[in-house]
N, C-alpha and C positions, 0 to 999 in steps of 0.2 A: 388489633393484637389479641391473640388467643391466650388468655391467662387461665390457668387451671381452676381457680376459684370462681371465675366468672362464666365458664363454659363447660359443658359436658358433651362428650362424644356420643353421637347416636348412630354413626355409620362409618365404616372403614372398609374399603375394598380396593382391589387392584383392577378395577374396571371403570370406565367412564360411561358405559352404555345406559346407566340408570340416572345419571347426574341431573339431567333436565327434569325428569319426572319427579325426583326427590325434591328439588328446589321448588317446583311448581306446587307440590303437595304441601310443603311447609308454608309457602306464601299464601295459599288459599286458606290455611288455618290461622293465618295471622301470627305465625311463630317466627321470631327473629332468629337468623342462623348465620353462621360463618363457616368457611371451609378452607382447607388447605390441600394443595396438590404437590406431592413430592415425586421426584423422578423425572422422566422425560416425556413430554407430550409432543415432541418433534419427530415425525416419521423418519426423517433422515438420520437422526441420532439413534433411533431404535434399530434401523437397519445396520448401522455401523457398529454400535456398541453393545447391543443386546441380541446377539445372533440366536435365532430360534424363538424369540419372544415376540408375540404379536403386539401391535401398536396399542390395542385396548388394555393390555396388561403391563405396560411399561411404566405406568405412574400409579401412585397411591392416592386415592381420594378419601379425605376425612371430613365429616360434617359435624359441626358443633352447635349446640343450642344453650340457652340460659337454663340454669338449674331448675327454675320454676316451671319451665315448659318441657322438662326432660321426659316425663312419663308419657305425655300426650304425643310428643314428637317421636319417641321411640316406637310407639304403637303405629303411628301414621307411616313412618319410614318402613317398618317391617311389612306393613300391609301393601304399600306401594311397590316394594321390591317383589313381594310374592305375586301380586297381580301382574307385574311386568314379566316375570318369568313364566307365568301361566299362559300369557298371550303370545309368547315366542314360539 
């Protein structure tokens, strides 16, 4: 369970394309994290209910870390996203 006084948000986006890279980065650093996905990740529902919206943008991904790890995690997440976008 994500309780506001136990977790701080380090990433929020409407794309799933960086998800694995973010999780791998945090795991390598030994940072505990939790995440939530809201919206639809089912391509069938996206086609039916979200006309004109691509599958990768139909759900919201939020990643949370412990307050003690917030600064380091924020730096690592931003770096990982920047590197992923540069390689695309």
